[in-house]
PDB file of N, CA, C and O in Angstrom:
ATOM      1  N   MET A   1     -38.389 -83.261 -66.946  1.00  0.00           N
ATOM      2  CA  MET A   1     -38.680 -82.071 -66.179  1.00  0.00           C
ATOM      3  C   MET A   1     -37.513 -81.783 -65.241  1.00  0.00           C
ATOM      4  O   MET A   1     -37.006 -82.688 -64.578  1.00  0.00           O
ATOM      5  N   ILE A   2     -37.096 -80.549 -65.185  1.00  0.00           N
ATOM      6  CA  ILE A   2     -35.981 -80.129 -64.352  1.00  0.00           C
ATOM      7  C   ILE A   2     -36.532 -79.519 -63.062  1.00  0.00           C
ATOM      8  O   ILE A   2     -37.465 -78.716 -63.096  1.00  0.00           O
ATOM      9  N   THR A   3     -35.957 -79.901 -61.943  1.00  0.00           N
ATOM     10  CA  THR A   3     -36.320 -79.308 -60.661  1.00  0.00           C
ATOM     11  C   THR A   3     -35.379 -78.152 -60.377  1.00  0.00           C
ATOM     12  O   THR A   3     -34.159 -78.315 -60.415  1.00  0.00           O
ATOM     13  N   SER A   4     -35.939 -76.991 -60.095  1.00  0.00           N
ATOM     14  CA  SER A   4     -35.134 -75.816 -59.782  1.00  0.00           C
ATOM     15  C   SER A   4     -35.021 -75.656 -58.280  1.00  0.00           C
ATOM     16  O   SER A   4     -36.010 -75.763 -57.555  1.00  0.00           O
ATOM     17  N   TYR A   5     -33.802 -75.397 -57.817  1.00  0.00           N
ATOM     18  CA  TYR A   5     -33.571 -75.141 -56.399  1.00  0.00           C
ATOM     19  C   TYR A   5     -33.226 -73.672 -56.154  1.00  0.00           C
ATOM     20  O   TYR A   5     -32.953 -73.283 -55.019  1.00  0.00           O
ATOM     21  N   ALA A   6     -33.237 -72.866 -57.196  1.00  0.00           N
ATOM     22  CA  ALA A   6     -32.921 -71.445 -57.079  1.00  0.00           C
ATOM     23  C   ALA A   6     -34.198 -70.634 -56.858  1.00  0.00           C
ATOM     24  O   ALA A   6     -35.305 -71.133 -57.057  1.00  0.00           O
ATOM     25  N   GLN A   7     -34.030 -69.399 -56.451  1.00  0.00           N
ATOM     26  CA  GLN A   7     -35.173 -68.538 -56.162  1.00  0.00           C
ATOM     27  C   GLN A   7     -35.930 -68.144 -57.420  1.00  0.00           C
ATOM     28  O   GLN A   7     -37.160 -68.098 -57.413  1.00  0.00           O
ATOM     29  N   ASN A   8     -35.217 -67.861 -58.491  1.00  0.00           N
ATOM     30  CA  ASN A   8     -35.842 -67.361 -59.710  1.00  0.00           C
ATOM     31  C   ASN A   8     -35.486 -68.202 -60.931  1.00  0.00           C
ATOM     32  O   ASN A   8     -35.384 -67.676 -62.039  1.00  0.00           O
ATOM     33  N   PHE A   9     -35.298 -69.501 -60.735  1.00  0.00           N
ATOM     34  CA  PHE A   9     -34.973 -70.442 -61.809  1.00  0.00           C
ATOM     35  C   PHE A   9     -33.637 -70.144 -62.489  1.00  0.00           C
ATOM     36  O   PHE A   9     -33.441 -70.490 -63.654  1.00  0.00           O
ATOM     37  N   GLU A  10     -32.721 -69.503 -61.763  1.00  0.00           N
ATOM     38  CA  GLU A  10     -31.417 -69.200 -62.351  1.00  0.00           C
ATOM     39  C   GLU A  10     -30.677 -70.461 -62.747  1.00  0.00           C
ATOM     40  O   GLU A  10     -29.982 -70.473 -63.763  1.00  0.00           O
ATOM     41  N   ASP A  11     -30.811 -71.526 -61.965  1.00  0.00           N
ATOM     42  CA  ASP A  11     -30.120 -72.772 -62.280  1.00  0.00           C
ATOM     43  C   ASP A  11     -30.630 -73.379 -63.582  1.00  0.00           C
ATOM     44  O   ASP A  11     -29.846 -73.927 -64.357  1.00  0.00           O
ATOM     45  N   VAL A  12     -31.921 -73.288 -63.826  1.00  0.00           N
ATOM     46  CA  VAL A  12     -32.494 -73.819 -65.067  1.00  0.00           C
ATOM     47  C   VAL A  12     -32.068 -72.971 -66.258  1.00  0.00           C
ATOM     48  O   VAL A  12     -31.732 -73.508 -67.314  1.00  0.00           O
ATOM     49  N   ILE A  13     -32.079 -71.671 -66.101  1.00  0.00           N
ATOM     50  CA  ILE A  13     -31.667 -70.768 -67.185  1.00  0.00           C
ATOM     51  C   ILE A  13     -30.209 -71.018 -67.555  1.00  0.00           C
ATOM     52  O   ILE A  13     -29.872 -71.103 -68.736  1.00  0.00           O
ATOM     53  N   LEU A  14     -29.343 -71.137 -66.543  1.00  0.00           N
ATOM     54  CA  LEU A  14     -27.929 -71.400 -66.819  1.00  0.00           C
ATOM     55  C   LEU A  14     -27.717 -72.776 -67.426  1.00  0.00           C
ATOM     56  O   LEU A  14     -26.879 -72.935 -68.312  1.00  0.00           O
ATOM     57  N   TRP A  15     -28.461 -73.771 -66.965  1.00  0.00           N
ATOM     58  CA  TRP A  15     -28.337 -75.115 -67.537  1.00  0.00           C
ATOM     59  C   TRP A  15     -28.703 -75.094 -69.017  1.00  0.00           C
ATOM     60  O   TRP A  15     -28.000 -75.684 -69.838  1.00  0.00           O
ATOM     61  N   ARG A  16     -29.785 -74.427 -69.360  1.00  0.00           N
ATOM     62  CA  ARG A  16     -30.202 -74.343 -70.769  1.00  0.00           C
ATOM     63  C   ARG A  16     -29.171 -73.607 -71.613  1.00  0.00           C
ATOM     64  O   ARG A  16     -28.907 -74.000 -72.750  1.00  0.00           O
ATOM     65  N   ALA A  17     -28.585 -72.546 -71.071  1.00  0.00           N
ATOM     66  CA  ALA A  17     -27.615 -71.751 -71.824  1.00  0.00           C
ATOM     67  C   ALA A  17     -26.271 -72.458 -71.962  1.00  0.00           C
ATOM     68  O   ALA A  17     -25.579 -72.276 -72.964  1.00  0.00           O
ATOM     69  N   LEU A  18     -25.895 -73.261 -70.969  1.00  0.00           N
ATOM     70  CA  LEU A  18     -24.546 -73.832 -70.938  1.00  0.00           C
ATOM     71  C   LEU A  18     -24.504 -75.350 -71.060  1.00  0.00           C
ATOM     72  O   LEU A  18     -23.451 -75.946 -70.832  1.00  0.00           O
ATOM     73  N   LYS A  19     -25.604 -75.987 -71.411  1.00  0.00           N
ATOM     74  CA  LYS A  19     -25.635 -77.454 -71.413  1.00  0.00           C
ATOM     75  C   LYS A  19     -24.685 -78.092 -72.421  1.00  0.00           C
ATOM     76  O   LYS A  19     -24.348 -79.268 -72.279  1.00  0.00           O
ATOM     77  N   SER A  20     -24.249 -77.355 -73.427  1.00  0.00           N
ATOM     78  CA  SER A  20     -23.319 -77.924 -74.402  1.00  0.00           C
ATOM     79  C   SER A  20     -21.854 -77.778 -73.973  1.00  0.00           C
ATOM     80  O   SER A  20     -20.974 -78.359 -74.608  1.00  0.00           O
ATOM     81  N   VAL A  21     -21.581 -77.029 -72.927  1.00  0.00           N
ATOM     82  CA  VAL A  21     -20.218 -76.851 -72.423  1.00  0.00           C
ATOM     83  C   VAL A  21     -19.824 -78.101 -71.645  1.00  0.00           C
ATOM     84  O   VAL A  21     -20.491 -78.473 -70.679  1.00  0.00           O
ATOM     85  N   LYS A  22     -18.747 -78.746 -72.066  1.00  0.00           N
ATOM     86  CA  LYS A  22     -18.321 -80.011 -71.454  1.00  0.00           C
ATOM     87  C   LYS A  22     -17.485 -79.808 -70.196  1.00  0.00           C
ATOM     88  O   LYS A  22     -17.652 -80.544 -69.224  1.00  0.00           O
ATOM     89  N   HIS A  23     -16.587 -78.821 -70.197  1.00  0.00           N
ATOM     90  CA  HIS A  23     -15.698 -78.586 -69.064  1.00  0.00           C
ATOM     91  C   HIS A  23     -15.696 -77.097 -68.753  1.00  0.00           C
ATOM     92  O   HIS A  23     -15.814 -76.268 -69.655  1.00  0.00           O
ATOM     93  N   GLY A  24     -15.562 -76.768 -67.492  1.00  0.00           N
ATOM     94  CA  GLY A  24     -15.511 -75.361 -67.117  1.00  0.00           C
ATOM     95  C   GLY A  24     -15.548 -75.177 -65.618  1.00  0.00           C
ATOM     96  O   GLY A  24     -15.479 -76.142 -64.858  1.00  0.00           O
ATOM     97  N   PHE A  25     -15.657 -73.943 -65.206  1.00  0.00           N
ATOM     98  CA  PHE A  25     -15.738 -73.597 -63.794  1.00  0.00           C
ATOM     99  C   PHE A  25     -16.483 -72.279 -63.682  1.00  0.00           C
ATOM    100  O   PHE A  25     -16.702 -71.591 -64.679  1.00  0.00           O
ATOM    101  N   TYR A  26     -16.865 -71.937 -62.480  1.00  0.00           N
ATOM    102  CA  TYR A  26     -17.498 -70.650 -62.261  1.00  0.00           C
ATOM    103  C   TYR A  26     -16.850 -69.965 -61.072  1.00  0.00           C
ATOM    104  O   TYR A  26     -16.276 -70.613 -60.197  1.00  0.00           O
ATOM    105  N   ILE A  27     -16.950 -68.662 -61.058  1.00  0.00           N
ATOM    106  CA  ILE A  27     -16.442 -67.860 -59.953  1.00  0.00           C
ATOM    107  C   ILE A  27     -17.633 -67.111 -59.377  1.00  0.00           C
ATOM    108  O   ILE A  27     -18.321 -66.385 -60.095  1.00  0.00           O
ATOM    109  N   ASP A  28     -17.875 -67.283 -58.096  1.00  0.00           N
ATOM    110  CA  ASP A  28     -18.994 -66.625 -57.424  1.00  0.00           C
ATOM    111  C   ASP A  28     -18.540 -65.245 -56.977  1.00  0.00           C
ATOM    112  O   ASP A  28     -17.779 -65.116 -56.018  1.00  0.00           O
ATOM    113  N   ILE A  29     -19.004 -64.220 -57.668  1.00  0.00           N
ATOM    114  CA  ILE A  29     -18.615 -62.842 -57.374  1.00  0.00           C
ATOM    115  C   ILE A  29     -19.825 -62.095 -56.825  1.00  0.00           C
ATOM    116  O   ILE A  29     -20.922 -62.186 -57.376  1.00  0.00           O
ATOM    117  N   GLY A  30     -19.624 -61.377 -55.766  1.00  0.00           N
ATOM    118  CA  GLY A  30     -20.695 -60.553 -55.222  1.00  0.00           C
ATOM    119  C   GLY A  30     -21.621 -61.282 -54.274  1.00  0.00           C
ATOM    120  O   GLY A  30     -22.727 -60.809 -54.013  1.00  0.00           O
ATOM    121  N   ALA A  31     -21.201 -62.419 -53.753  1.00  0.00           N
ATOM    122  CA  ALA A  31     -22.033 -63.139 -52.798  1.00  0.00           C
ATOM    123  C   ALA A  31     -22.048 -62.365 -51.486  1.00  0.00           C
ATOM    124  O   ALA A  31     -21.002 -62.082 -50.903  1.00  0.00           O
ATOM    125  N   GLN A  32     -23.243 -62.030 -51.037  1.00  0.00           N
ATOM    126  CA  GLN A  32     -23.361 -61.237 -49.814  1.00  0.00           C
ATOM    127  C   GLN A  32     -23.459 -62.122 -48.585  1.00  0.00           C
ATOM    128  O   GLN A  32     -22.683 -61.972 -47.641  1.00  0.00           O
ATOM    129  N   ASP A  33     -24.396 -63.027 -48.595  1.00  0.00           N
ATOM    130  CA  ASP A  33     -24.636 -63.886 -47.441  1.00  0.00           C
ATOM    131  C   ASP A  33     -24.649 -65.331 -47.918  1.00  0.00           C
ATOM    132  O   ASP A  33     -25.260 -65.620 -48.947  1.00  0.00           O
ATOM    133  N   PRO A  34     -24.001 -66.248 -47.211  1.00  0.00           N
ATOM    134  CA  PRO A  34     -23.928 -67.629 -47.689  1.00  0.00           C
ATOM    135  C   PRO A  34     -25.242 -68.401 -47.610  1.00  0.00           C
ATOM    136  O   PRO A  34     -25.363 -69.466 -48.214  1.00  0.00           O
ATOM    137  N   VAL A  35     -26.225 -67.887 -46.879  1.00  0.00           N
ATOM    138  CA  VAL A  35     -27.484 -68.611 -46.718  1.00  0.00           C
ATOM    139  C   VAL A  35     -28.672 -67.799 -47.227  1.00  0.00           C
ATOM    140  O   VAL A  35     -29.437 -68.276 -48.065  1.00  0.00           O
ATOM    141  N   GLU A  36     -28.828 -66.588 -46.728  1.00  0.00           N
ATOM    142  CA  GLU A  36     -29.964 -65.746 -47.099  1.00  0.00           C
ATOM    143  C   GLU A  36     -29.784 -65.187 -48.504  1.00  0.00           C
ATOM    144  O   GLU A  36     -28.760 -64.573 -48.805  1.00  0.00           O
ATOM    145  N   ASP A  37     -30.761 -65.396 -49.352  1.00  0.00           N
ATOM    146  CA  ASP A  37     -30.785 -64.862 -50.720  1.00  0.00           C
ATOM    147  C   ASP A  37     -29.579 -65.273 -51.545  1.00  0.00           C
ATOM    148  O   ASP A  37     -29.162 -64.532 -52.435  1.00  0.00           O
ATOM    149  N   SER A  38     -29.018 -66.426 -51.272  1.00  0.00           N
ATOM    150  CA  SER A  38     -27.884 -66.922 -52.043  1.00  0.00           C
ATOM    151  C   SER A  38     -28.379 -67.917 -53.083  1.00  0.00           C
ATOM    152  O   SER A  38     -29.177 -68.799 -52.767  1.00  0.00           O
ATOM    153  N   VAL A  39     -27.917 -67.783 -54.307  1.00  0.00           N
ATOM    154  CA  VAL A  39     -28.318 -68.712 -55.363  1.00  0.00           C
ATOM    155  C   VAL A  39     -27.144 -69.536 -55.873  1.00  0.00           C
ATOM    156  O   VAL A  39     -27.231 -70.164 -56.928  1.00  0.00           O
ATOM    157  N   SER A  40     -26.056 -69.535 -55.130  1.00  0.00           N
ATOM    158  CA  SER A  40     -24.907 -70.338 -55.552  1.00  0.00           C
ATOM    159  C   SER A  40     -24.627 -71.436 -54.564  1.00  0.00           C
ATOM    160  O   SER A  40     -23.693 -72.215 -54.756  1.00  0.00           O
TER     161      SER A  40
END
């Protein structure tokens, strides 16, 4: 069972979609507030 720390399970959705990717990075674009309503 996976524990989600995101508001709308975005972390689980991304993990399922990208779990076969061995190496990579992400760029956080459009972050408005670092605490309120942030999912990154």
